[in-house]
C-alpha positions in Angstrom: 22.1 55.7 -48.1 23.4 58.7 -47.0 23.2 62.3 -48.7 26.5 64.3 -49.1 27.0 67.4 -50.3 30.4 67.0 -52.0 32.7 64.3 -53.4 35.0 65.1 -50.7 32.7 64.7 -47.4 31.6 61.6 -48.7 35.3 60.0 -49.2 35.6 61.5 -45.5 32.3 60.0 -44.0 33.0 56.3 -45.9 36.4 56.0 -44.8 35.3 57.0 -40.9 32.4 53.7 -42.0 35.6 51.7 -42.4 36.2 51.9 -46.4 39.7 52.6 -46.3 41.7 51.8 -49.4 41.7 53.5 -52.3 40.9 51.1 -55.3 41.4 52.3 -59.1 39.4 50.8 -62.4 41.9 48.7 -64.4 41.1 47.1 -67.9 39.3 44.3 -66.6 39.3 44.7 -62.0 39.5 47.0 -59.7 43.2 47.9 -58.1 44.4 48.8 -55.2 48.3 50.2 -55.5 48.7 50.5 -51.5 47.9 46.6 -51.6 49.1 45.9 -54.7 45.9 43.6 -54.9 43.6 43.5 -57.8 39.7 42.5 -57.9 38.1 41.0 -60.1 34.1 41.7 -60.7 32.7 38.6 -58.8 35.2 39.2 -55.9 33.6 42.3 -55.2 30.1 43.8 -53.8 29.0 47.5 -54.4 27.5 48.3 -51.1 26.6 52.1 -52.3 27.1 55.0 -54.4 26.7 58.3 -55.3 26.8 60.9 -58.4 28.2 64.5 -58.0 27.7 66.8 -60.8 30.0 69.8 -61.8 29.0 72.7 -60.6 29.8 75.0 -63.6 30.7 71.9 -66.4 28.0 68.9 -66.7 31.8 67.1 -67.7 33.2 67.6 -64.4 30.6 64.6 -62.6 31.7 61.8 -60.9 30.4 59.1 -59.1 32.0 57.3 -55.6 31.6 53.6 -54.8 31.6 52.1 -51.7 33.0 48.5 -52.2 33.5 45.2 -49.9 35.5 42.1 -50.8 35.8 39.1 -48.5 39.2 38.8 -49.8 41.2 39.7 -47.4 37.8 41.4 -46.1 38.8 44.6 -47.5 37.0 48.2 -47.8 37.3 50.8 -49.7 36.1 53.1 -52.3 36.3 53.6 -56.1 36.3 57.3 -57.7 35.5 57.7 -61.5 34.5 59.9 -64.0 31.4 59.4 -66.2 30.4 60.7 -69.6 32.9 61.5 -72.1 35.7 61.1 -69.6 34.0 57.9 -68.5 37.5 54.9 -68.1 37.2 52.6 -70.9 37.3 49.1 -68.6 35.8 45.3 -70.1 32.3 44.3 -70.5 31.9 42.4 -67.4 33.3 45.3 -64.9 31.0 47.9 -67.0 28.2 45.4 -66.1 29.0 45.7 -62.3 28.9 49.7 -62.0 26.1 50.1 -64.7 23.6 47.7 -62.7 24.4 50.3 -59.8 23.8 53.4 -62.2 20.4 52.1 -63.3 18.7 51.9 -59.5 
């Protein structure tokens, strides 16, 4: 695992390491709009994740996931808030992400 001071530094380094696509959380999958692609929880793995606390407000917290998928041999990132601003997602997708938060 790497140590990053900021979310911006994490994104830049992950991009250099081949995590080139931006994914977003959807209700029951993740999606990459630039590729017009959706991946179900079983179609990707979380390789790394990094959590960032807000400097002035704990509600300004986020997590970045470095993900890879054998579907198209893709690597990318998911950036999401957690806590009160976390996305409303399916139980299956939440379980996939939660495993990594608990480690």
